[in-house]
N, C-alpha and C positions, 0 to 999 in steps of 0.2 A: 504493500500500500504506500509506504513512504517513498520507495523508488519511483513508483508511478506518479506520485504527487510532485516530486522534484522535477521529473521529466516534463510534466504538464506545465509547471510554473516557468521553467526555462523557456519552453516553447511559447507560452503566453506572453512573457515579457518581450521576447524577440518579435513576436507578432504585433504587439502594441506599437513597437517602434516602426515596423516596416509595412504593416497592413493598414490601408485606409479604412476608416469606420464610417458609420452613418452620422457621426457627430456633426452638428451644424450650429451649435449655440455659441455665439461670439459677441464680444463686447464692442467690436468695431462697428462703424456705421458708414453708409454711403451718402454722398452729398447729392446724388442724382436720382431722379424718380424713374420708375420702370417705364413710364410713358415716354420720357425723353429718350431712353435707350432704344425702345422699340421703334419709335418714329424715326430717329436718326438713322439707325441701321437699315430700316425698311427703305428709306429714301435712297441709300446707297445701292441697295439691291435693285430698286426700280430704275435707277439711272443707268445701270449697266446690263439690264436684262431686256430681251426681246419679248414680244407678246407670248410666244410659245414657251419661253422660259418661266413665265409667271403661272403656268398651270401647276397646281399642287398635286404631284403624283401620289402623295401620302394621305390625301384627304379621306376621311371616313365619315359615316353618318354621325351626327351629334349624339353623344351619350350623356349630355348634361355637364354639370360643373363638378370639379373635384377641388377640395381644399387640402393642400399639403402643408402641414406645419413642419418647418425646417426644410423648406424646399430649395435652399441654396447649399445644402450639404452634399456630401459625396453620394449618399443614397437618395436623398430627397430630390436633387436636381435630375438624377437619372429617371426617377419616377415621373417628375413633371414633364420631361421631354418625351418620354415614351407614352404618357397619357395623351399628350397633344397629338402624337402620331396615330394613336388609336381612336381619336375622335372626341376626346373630352376637351372642355374648356377648363383651364387650370389657374387657380389662384394660389400663390405661394406666400406664406407668412413667415418672416424671420426677422431677427433684429438687424441683420446685415442688409436686408432689402434686396440687393442684387448679388448674383454670383460674382466672384472676383474677376472671371473672364469677361463678363458683360460690363462690369464697372470699368475695367481697363480699356475695353473696346470703345466705350463711350468717351472716355477721356481722349483717346487717340483720334476718334472720329471728329470730336469737337475742334481739333486742330488741323483737320483736312489732310489726313494721312493717306489719302488715295485708296482706302479700303483695307489698309494694314490692320486696323483695329478689328474689323470684321473677321479677317483671316485669323487673327490671334484668338478671337472668341471661339472660332471653329476648332483651332488646335487645342486650346485649353479645355474646351468642353468635352472632347474625347468621346469614345464609345458610340459614335454615331455619325461622324463626319457632317456632310452637308445637311442630312436629314435632321440631325440634332440642332444644327445651327438655325435652321428654319423654325424648328419647334421652340427653341429658346426665345425667339423674337415674339412668340405668341403667348408666352406665359405672363400672367398678370402678377408681377412681383410687388408685394406690399411690405413695407418696413413697419414692424411692430413687435411687441413683447407678449408672447402667449401667456405669460404670468399675469397679465392684466385680463381680468374676467371679461371685460367688454370688448377686447380686441377680436376674439373669435365670434362673439355674438353679433357684432356689427357687420362682419363679413357675411355670416350666414343669413342675416336679415335681408340681404340683397336678393336672396331667393335663387332657385334653380340648382342647388347643390344636391348631388345624388350619392356622395360619399366623402369621407374624411380619412386622411392618412396622417398619422402622427409619427414623425421620425426625428423629433427634436431630442438631442442628447449631448452628453459630453463624456469623455473617457475618464479624465482625472479632474475631480472638483477642487474647489479652493481650499479644502481641508485635507486633501490627500498628501500634500507635500510634493506632488509630482506634476504640477501644472506646467512645468517647463517642457514636458514631453507632449503636450497636446498638439502643438503645431506640427510636430513630426508625425504623430499618430493619426491626425485627422486628414482624410483625403481631400478636404476642401480648404485646409489651412486655417480652420477656425481657432480662435483663442478666447475662451470664456473669461469673465471677470474674476478677480480674486475672491469675491464674496459669493460666487455662484456655487450652489450645492446640488447634489443629486436630487434631493427632495424638491428643490425649487424648479430645477431645469426639467426633470423627468416627471415627477409625481404631480406637482402643482399645475404645470402646463397641460398635462393629460387630463387631470380632473376637471380643469376649467373647460377644456374642449368637450369632454363627455357631458358636462352639465349644459353647455351651450347646444350640443347636438340634441339632447333630450328636449330642450325647450323648443328647438327648431322643428322637431318632428311633432311635438304637441300642436304646434301652429300649422303643420302640414301633414296631417295624419295619413295621407295617401303614400307617404314615403316610408312608413313603418314596415319593417325595421330598417333603419339607415345603416349601411355598412360603415364600420369604424375600424380601420386597420391600425394596429400598434406594432412598432418595431421593438421587440423585446430582446432577450439574449438567451442563448442556449443554456448558459449557466444558471438561469432562473429555475431550471428543472432539476438541478442537482439533488435536491431533497427528495425527489421521487424515486431515486435509485439507491440500491444497497451501498452503504458506505458514504453516501452523499452528506449526511449530517456530520460525520467525522471530518471529512475533507473541509467542509465549510466552517465548522466550529474550531477546528484545531490548526488547519493549514492555510486558511484564507486570510489575507491581510484585511485590516479594518476598512480601508477605502473601498475594497470590492464588496465587502459585506453591505456597506451602505448603498453601493451601486445596485446590488441585487435586491435589497430591501425596497428601493424605489420602483424597480421594474416589477416586482411581485405585487406591490400595492396597486399599480395601474392594472395589471392583469386581473387581480381580484375585483377591482371596481368595474372593469369592463364586463367580466363574466356575470357579475351581479346585475349590471344594467341590462344584459341580454336576457336574463331570466325574469326580472321584474323591475320596471314595468314593461320590458320587452320592446322598447322603442329603438334599440340599437342592436345590430348584428355584430357581435364582437369577433374580430379576426386578429389573432396574435401570432406573429412570426417570431419564433425563437431561433435566431440565426447565430452561428458561431462567427468565424472570421468572414468578413466580406471583402472580396478582392476583385481586381480587374486584370485581365491578361496583358493589358498595355502598361501595367505598372510592374516592370521587370524586377524591381527590388523586393517585391512582395513574394515572389515565387518560392524562394527557399523555405521560408517559414510556412507558407501555404502547403508546400509539398510535405513538410514534416507532419503537419496536422492531418493531412490526407492519409499519410502512412499510418499514423497512430490510430486513426479511425478504422482503417482497413485491417489493422492487427487486432481490433476489438478492444483497445484500451478504454476503460471507463472514463466518462466525463470528457471525452475528446470527440466532438462532433465534426463532421466533414465541412470544410469551408464551402461557401457558395459565392458565385460571381454576382457582382452588383447588377449585371444585366438580367440574370436569372431571377434574382430576388425581386427586382422592380417589376418584371413581367408577371411573376407569380402573384404579387400584391394586387396588380391591376386585374388579373384574371379572377382573383378571389372576390373582388367587388361585383363582378358580373355574374357570378354563380351563387344563387341563393342558398345552395346546400352547404357551402363552405362556411364554417364557423368554428370558433374555439382555437385551440393550440395548433399551430402548423410548424413542422420541423423540416429539416433539410430534405427528407424524402418527399414531403409535400411540395417543397419548392421545385424539385425535379418534375413532379407530376403536373403541377400547375403551369410551369413555364414551357412545357412542350408545345 
């Protein structure tokens, strides 16, 4: 047991440094609105395109609107772009407001760089090339703090929303003593404030969103039950396995215990909301490492976790790609039968 635990923690720490996560909670803010970015880059597109180029080959029938909390993070932005391509209208709420690539593209576009800013946005966006570039321009980026109860309520009050995805998070909170590693571990380069805690960033933002979602469905009963997707962690299920209590109580550092406590609190609140009053359909993805094949530095640690899972080591779940996870989350919204805990096997099934 001890040998396995040491092996796991060595892998975990190396993964935290090299694997991008879904974290997207940042204390930085943008000085430009999403409307400015979209209109400026669209003007560049239109000025260099022919009429045939303007045909959107990726257009799908409208599926309604999605609200993505943490939509500028590594996972969140991938979800937003894919949702656009699948026919959703997407609103992203984050404290940053814009993704770093779009913010930089807007700054360069404002100085007349001849399209270099747009090309940079495409390169930095990754995982989709031109299709994702086009999708990013259609995302309604909002700057706001989901810890504010009114932030989500005001967006939902606009109407038309058919699902909510919560992927706000941070890896090391202000009390962990490891905040300096956030910029390295976060695929989106997010950096939370020193006072940000797991309870505030994960639990409170999710609880606020669940409360707002229930109020929204009460006002729009035809939407019952509204799909609510939560990005949790595979480690939240440790206690369900033999030896899990021992690993968590004796071998797990304090910061991770608090991390898991916040994740489990949200899972419990969501499942309760699904049972009574039943206004929400809870969908909880317990993912291990989230990676992308275009991030070469992540492959050694990812391979180690894959090997550990293949060998049957307990508490070592197989990593999933950000592309597969975002696809699975979107598929789960469209399938009424999907509810409750989803693990990496479910990601495989739903993303096919």
